[in-house]
C-alpha positions as CSV (number, residue, x, y, z in Angstrom):
1,M,20.9,-16.9,26.6
2,K,18.3,-15.2,28.4
3,K,14.9,-16.7,29.0
4,I,11.4,-15.5,28.9
5,A,7.9,-16.7,29.7
6,I,4.7,-15.7,27.3
7,G,1.3,-16.0,28.8
8,V,-1.5,-16.2,26.3
9,H,-5.2,-17.2,25.9
10,S,-4.9,-20.4,24.2
11,P,-2.8,-22.2,21.3
12,A,-3.3,-20.6,17.7
13,P,-1.3,-20.5,14.5
14,Y,-0.5,-16.8,14.7
15,W,1.1,-17.1,18.3
16,N,3.3,-20.1,16.9
17,E,5.0,-17.7,14.4
18,V,5.6,-15.2,17.6
19,F,7.1,-18.1,19.6
20,Q,9.2,-19.2,16.7
21,S,10.6,-16.0,15.8
22,I,11.6,-15.1,19.4
23,R,13.2,-18.3,19.9
24,G,15.9,-17.0,17.4
25,Y,17.1,-14.7,20.0
26,C,16.2,-16.3,23.3
27,N,14.7,-19.3,25.2
28,V,10.8,-19.1,25.4
29,D,8.3,-20.9,27.6
30,V,4.7,-20.7,26.8
31,Y,1.8,-20.8,29.5
32,Y,-1.9,-21.0,28.3
33,E,-4.8,-20.0,30.2
34,H,-7.0,-22.3,28.2
35,K,-6.6,-25.4,26.0
36,F,-8.5,-24.2,23.0
37,D,-10.4,-21.2,21.6
38,F,-14.3,-21.8,21.5
39,E,-14.4,-19.2,18.8
40,K,-11.9,-20.7,16.5
41,S,-12.3,-24.4,15.8
42,W,-9.1,-25.7,14.5
43,K,-8.9,-29.4,14.2
44,V,-5.7,-29.5,12.7
45,L,-3.3,-27.3,14.7
46,N,0.5,-27.9,15.6
47,V,0.4,-26.9,19.3
48,D,3.4,-25.2,20.8
49,E,3.9,-27.4,23.8
50,G,3.6,-25.3,26.9
51,I,2.2,-25.1,30.5
52,Y,-1.5,-24.5,30.9
53,Y,-2.4,-22.4,34.0
54,T,-5.4,-24.9,34.6
55,D,-2.9,-27.8,35.7
56,E,-0.8,-25.8,38.2
57,G,-1.9,-24.1,41.3
58,M,-1.2,-20.4,41.4
59,I,1.6,-20.7,43.9
60,N,3.4,-23.1,41.6
61,I,3.0,-20.7,38.4
62,V,4.1,-17.6,40.2
63,R,7.2,-19.8,41.6
64,R,8.1,-20.6,38.1
65,L,7.6,-17.3,36.4
66,A,9.7,-15.6,39.1
67,H,12.7,-17.5,37.5
68,Y,12.5,-15.9,33.9
69,D,14.4,-12.8,32.9
70,L,10.9,-11.2,31.4
71,V,7.4,-12.6,31.7
72,I,4.9,-11.2,29.3
73,L,1.2,-11.4,30.3
74,G,-1.4,-11.6,27.4
75,G,-4.7,-10.0,29.0
76,W,-5.6,-7.4,31.8
77,L,-8.4,-8.4,33.7
78,N,-8.4,-12.0,34.3
79,P,-7.8,-12.9,38.0
80,R,-4.7,-15.0,37.1
81,N,-2.8,-12.6,35.4
82,I,-3.3,-9.9,38.2
83,I,-2.2,-12.1,41.0
84,I,0.8,-12.9,38.7
85,A,1.2,-9.3,37.9
86,L,1.3,-8.2,41.5
87,S,3.3,-11.3,42.8
88,L,5.9,-10.3,40.2
89,W,6.1,-6.6,41.1
90,I,6.7,-7.5,44.9
91,L,9.2,-9.8,43.8
92,R,10.8,-7.1,41.8
93,R,10.7,-9.3,38.5
94,K,10.7,-7.9,35.3
95,F,7.5,-8.0,33.2
96,A,5.3,-6.9,30.8
97,F,1.7,-6.7,29.7
98,F,0.7,-7.3,26.1
99,S,-2.3,-5.9,24.4
100,D,-4.0,-5.5,21.0
101,Y,-6.6,-2.3,20.5
102,P,-9.1,-2.6,23.1
103,E,-12.8,-2.3,22.0
104,H,-14.6,1.1,22.7
105,K,-17.1,0.4,25.0
106,Q,-18.1,2.0,28.4
107,R,-15.5,0.9,31.4
108,S,-16.2,1.3,35.2
109,I,-14.3,3.4,37.4
110,F,-13.0,0.5,38.9
111,N,-11.9,-0.9,35.9
112,I,-10.2,2.2,34.7
113,M,-8.3,2.6,38.0
114,L,-7.1,-0.9,38.1
115,K,-5.6,-0.7,34.4
116,K,-3.8,2.6,35.2
117,F,-2.6,0.8,38.2
118,L,-1.3,-2.3,36.6
119,L,0.3,-0.1,33.6
120,S,2.0,1.8,36.9
121,I,3.7,-1.1,38.1
122,C,4.6,-3.1,34.8
123,D,8.1,-2.5,33.4
124,Y,6.7,-2.5,29.8
125,L,3.3,-2.4,27.8
126,L,4.0,-4.3,24.6
127,A,1.5,-3.0,21.8
128,A,0.3,-5.2,19.0
129,S,0.5,-2.1,16.4
130,E,1.4,1.4,16.5
131,A,-2.2,2.3,16.6
132,T,-2.4,0.5,19.7
133,K,0.6,2.1,20.9
134,E,-0.8,5.4,20.2
135,Y,-4.0,4.6,22.0
136,Y,-2.3,3.7,25.5
137,I,-0.2,6.9,25.4
138,D,-3.1,9.3,24.6
139,T,-5.6,7.5,27.0
140,Y,-3.5,6.5,29.9
141,H,-0.9,8.8,29.5
142,I,2.0,6.4,29.6
143,N,5.8,7.4,29.2
144,P,6.4,6.6,25.5
145,N,9.5,4.9,26.5
146,K,7.7,2.2,28.3
147,V,5.5,1.4,25.4
148,R,7.2,-1.0,22.7
149,I,5.7,-2.9,19.7
150,L,5.2,-6.4,19.6
151,H,3.3,-7.3,16.6
152,Y,1.8,-10.8,15.2
153,T,3.2,-11.5,11.8
154,Y,1.8,-13.2,8.3
155,S,1.5,-17.0,7.7
156,P,4.5,-18.3,6.1
157,I,4.5,-18.9,2.3
158,N,5.2,-22.5,1.4
159,S,6.7,-21.7,-2.3
160,E,7.5,-18.1,-3.1
161,T,8.3,-19.0,-6.8
162,L,4.9,-20.8,-7.3
163,L,2.9,-17.9,-5.8
164,E,4.8,-15.3,-8.2
165,Q,4.4,-17.3,-11.3
166,Y,0.4,-17.4,-10.3
167,N,0.2,-13.7,-9.5
168,I,2.0,-12.9,-12.9
169,Q,-0.8,-15.2,-14.5
170,R,-3.3,-13.6,-13.1
171,N,-2.2,-10.2,-13.7
172,I,-2.2,-11.0,-17.3
173,E,-5.5,-12.4,-17.4
174,L,-7.0,-9.2,-15.7
175,Q,-5.4,-6.9,-18.6
176,N,-8.8,-8.3,-20.3
177,S,-11.5,-5.9,-19.6
178,E,-14.0,-9.1,-19.6
179,S,-12.0,-10.7,-16.9
180,I,-13.5,-11.6,-13.3
181,V,-11.8,-10.3,-10.2
182,K,-11.3,-13.2,-7.5
183,L,-12.5,-11.6,-4.2
184,F,-11.8,-13.3,-0.7
185,I,-13.1,-12.5,2.9
186,A,-12.1,-14.5,5.9
187,S,-13.9,-13.2,8.8
188,R,-16.5,-14.4,11.6
189,F,-20.0,-13.7,11.3
190,I,-20.3,-11.4,14.2
191,K,-21.5,-7.8,14.4
192,R,-18.0,-5.9,14.4
193,K,-17.0,-7.7,11.2
194,G,-18.7,-5.3,9.3
195,Y,-20.8,-7.7,7.0
196,E,-23.6,-5.3,7.0
197,I,-21.6,-2.7,5.3
198,V,-20.4,-5.2,2.8
199,Y,-24.0,-6.4,2.1
200,D,-24.9,-2.6,1.4
201,A,-21.9,-2.2,-0.9
202,F,-22.7,-5.5,-2.6
203,R,-26.2,-4.6,-3.1
204,K,-25.2,-1.1,-5.0
205,L,-23.1,-3.4,-7.0
206,Y,-25.8,-5.8,-7.9
207,E,-28.0,-2.8,-8.5
208,N,-25.6,-1.5,-11.2
209,N,-25.0,-4.9,-12.8
210,L,-21.6,-4.9,-11.2
211,L,-21.6,-7.8,-8.7
212,D,-21.2,-10.6,-11.0
213,S,-17.6,-9.1,-12.1
214,F,-16.6,-10.5,-8.9
215,D,-15.7,-14.1,-7.9
216,V,-16.8,-13.9,-4.1
217,T,-15.7,-16.4,-1.8
218,I,-16.5,-16.2,1.9
219,S,-15.1,-18.3,4.9
220,G,-15.9,-18.1,8.4
221,T,-18.7,-19.0,11.0
222,G,-20.5,-17.3,13.6
223,P,-24.0,-16.6,15.1
224,L,-25.0,-14.1,12.3
225,C,-23.4,-16.5,9.7
226,E,-26.9,-18.1,8.5
227,Y,-28.9,-14.7,8.3
228,Y,-26.0,-13.0,6.1
229,T,-25.7,-16.3,3.9
230,E,-29.4,-15.9,3.0
231,K,-29.1,-12.0,2.7
232,F,-26.1,-12.4,0.1
233,K,-27.6,-15.5,-1.7
234,L,-30.6,-13.1,-2.6
235,L,-28.0,-10.9,-4.3
236,S,-26.1,-13.6,-6.1
237,S,-26.2,-17.4,-5.9
238,K,-22.6,-17.4,-7.2
239,I,-21.0,-16.1,-3.7
240,Q,-19.7,-19.0,-2.4
241,F,-19.8,-19.7,1.5
242,L,-17.3,-22.2,2.9
243,G,-18.2,-22.0,6.8
244,W,-15.3,-22.7,8.9
245,V,-11.8,-23.7,7.0
246,E,-8.6,-25.1,8.5
247,L,-5.4,-23.0,7.9
248,D,-4.1,-24.9,5.0
249,D,-7.8,-24.4,3.1
250,Y,-7.7,-20.4,4.3
251,I,-4.0,-20.2,2.8
252,N,-5.2,-21.7,-0.4
253,Q,-7.7,-19.3,-0.8
254,M,-5.7,-16.6,0.2
255,N,-3.2,-17.8,-2.4
256,S,-5.9,-17.9,-5.2
257,C,-7.6,-14.6,-4.7
258,D,-6.8,-11.5,-6.6
259,V,-8.5,-9.0,-3.8
260,Y,-8.8,-9.7,-0.1
261,L,-11.4,-7.6,1.8
262,H,-11.3,-7.2,5.4
263,P,-14.4,-5.1,6.4
264,S,-14.5,-5.0,10.2
265,T,-15.9,-1.9,12.0
266,H,-13.6,-2.8,15.0
267,E,-10.5,-5.2,14.5
268,P,-8.1,-5.4,17.8
269,F,-5.3,-6.4,15.3
270,G,-6.0,-8.3,12.1
271,I,-3.9,-10.9,10.4
272,P,-5.6,-11.8,7.3
273,P,-5.0,-8.5,6.0
274,L,-1.1,-9.2,6.4
275,D,-1.5,-12.5,5.0
276,A,-2.9,-10.9,1.9
277,M,-0.2,-8.1,1.4
278,V,2.8,-10.6,2.0
279,R,1.1,-12.9,-0.8
280,G,0.9,-9.8,-3.3
281,K,-2.6,-9.5,-3.0
282,L,-4.6,-6.3,-3.2
283,L,-5.9,-5.3,0.2
284,V,-9.0,-3.4,0.7
285,V,-9.5,-2.7,4.5
286,S,-11.6,-0.4,6.9
287,D,-10.1,2.0,8.9
288,G,-11.2,-0.1,12.1
289,V,-8.5,-2.6,11.2
290,K,-5.8,-1.6,13.4
291,S,-2.9,-3.8,12.2
292,T,-3.1,-1.7,8.8
293,V,-4.8,1.7,9.5
294,T,-1.3,3.4,10.2
295,I,0.5,1.7,6.9
296,I,-2.0,1.8,4.3
297,G,-2.3,4.8,2.1
298,N,-5.3,4.6,-0.2
299,K,-4.9,3.8,-3.7
300,E,-1.2,3.8,-3.0
301,N,-0.5,0.3,-1.4
302,G,-3.9,-0.8,-0.9
303,L,-7.5,0.6,-0.7
304,L,-8.9,2.0,2.5
305,Y,-12.2,3.0,3.4
306,H,-14.1,4.4,6.5
307,A,-15.2,1.5,8.5
308,V,-19.0,2.5,8.4
309,S,-19.2,3.9,5.2
310,S,-20.7,1.3,2.6
311,D,-20.6,3.9,-0.1
312,E,-16.5,4.3,0.4
313,L,-16.6,0.7,0.1
314,Y,-18.6,0.3,-3.1
315,N,-16.5,3.0,-4.4
316,C,-13.4,0.9,-3.7
317,M,-15.1,-1.9,-5.6
318,C,-15.8,0.1,-8.6
319,Y,-12.3,1.4,-8.6
320,I,-11.1,-2.2,-8.7
321,L,-13.2,-2.7,-11.7
322,D,-12.1,0.3,-13.3
323,N,-8.4,-0.1,-12.8
324,K,-8.4,-4.2,-13.1
325,K,-5.1,-3.7,-14.9
326,S,-3.5,-1.9,-11.9
327,I,-4.4,-4.5,-9.0
328,Y,-1.2,-6.2,-9.0
329,S,1.0,-3.3,-9.1
330,I,-0.8,-1.5,-6.2
331,A,-0.4,-5.1,-4.5
332,K,3.2,-5.3,-5.3
333,K,3.6,-2.0,-3.2
334,G,1.5,-3.3,-0.5
335,R,3.9,-6.4,0.0
336,L,6.8,-4.1,0.5
337,T,5.1,-2.3,3.0
338,V,4.1,-5.2,5.2
339,L,7.6,-6.8,4.8
340,K,8.8,-3.8,6.2
341,Y,6.6,-3.2,9.4
342,Y,5.4,-6.8,10.0
343,S,8.3,-9.2,9.3
344,P,9.5,-11.8,11.7
345,E,12.5,-9.9,12.0
346,H,10.8,-6.6,12.8
347,M,8.7,-8.6,15.4
348,V,11.6,-9.2,17.7
349,E,13.4,-5.8,17.7
350,S,11.4,-4.7,21.2
351,I,12.1,-8.2,22.8
352,K,15.9,-7.9,22.0
353,D,16.1,-4.3,23.3
354,I,14.2,-5.2,26.3
355,L,16.5,-8.2,27.2
356,K,19.7,-6.2,26.4
357,N,18.6,-3.2,28.9
C-alpha cells in the first residue's frame, strides 16, 4: 500500500475526516506545524496522532518525508514548508501543495515570484474547491492537469433516521403560516465573516416587524463578539448568543435548525455550509463562500446572495418567510448536491489518481 504524508497547521475535526477517508486507500502519516489553533478553542478534540515539526529538527523531518510516495504540504509561505519543498524537489520526491482560496490583498513582487516558483517545482497543486482551482489556473497560469481537487468534507451524522424524522416533523410544523423558522449561524466575530451585512438585513426585518418570525441562534467568539452582541440585542432580546461551542453542541444546533446562514464576505472554504446541506437544512450563503459558490443555484438547492449586499440577504430572508412550506423541499435538493460534490468518497479521487500515476 502506498504511503503519504500530510502536513497541516494544527489538529482539527475537519482534518480528522480527511485523514480517515484517505486511509481507506493508503497509509497516512500526519505532520503538524502547531499543537493547537489559537483561533479555535476546542477543549474536546480527538487528535489524530502525528509528528509535530516543533519536536523534530528540520534535517530529521526532511529525512522522514523523503521516504513517502507523496508529501502534501498545507501552506505556502511559512519557512518550514519552503525548506521542505526545496529539499524534496532536489531529492526528486513527489510532493504537492494544498491550498484554500486565498484572501484578496496586495502582495509584494517577492511574494508573487516565490509562489510562482513553488508552483513550478511542485508535482501537483491540490485545491480545496473548484473556485480555488479556477483561481490558481487563471491567476498563475498553471497547467490545469497539474491542479487537482482535495476538499474537506462534512461532519458525519450520528443517526440518519432520527434526523430525517425530525426534519419531517419540522416540515409539517412549517406548513402553518404562524410557525417560527429556526435560524442558525456559526461563525467567528471577525470582519470578513459578514456580520455587518447580517445586522443590516436583520435591521430591515425588524423595521418591517419580521425579525421575530425567526428563532435566531448564533455561535462563535472573536474580537467583534461583544460589539455585535450589543447591536443585535437592540434589535431583539430573543436572539441567542452561545459563544464558543464544542463540536457536539455545534452539531446539535445544526441538527435542530431549519435554516443555516453563512454570511462571510470572504471564506477560503466553508465547512458549516456543507454540514447544513448534508443534514437537509436550507442553506443561505453568500457568494464569498468558496466551498459552495459553484454548486448553489439560487432558489434551486439553496439561497445565494452577493456577499456585500444586505438588501439581497434581506430578500432571501423574506423569501424564506413567504415560502416556509418549501424550506425542506429546497433543502432536500441541497443535500443531493453536497453528497455529489463533497462526499468522503469524492474527496479521495484525486489522491487515488495521483498515487496510481
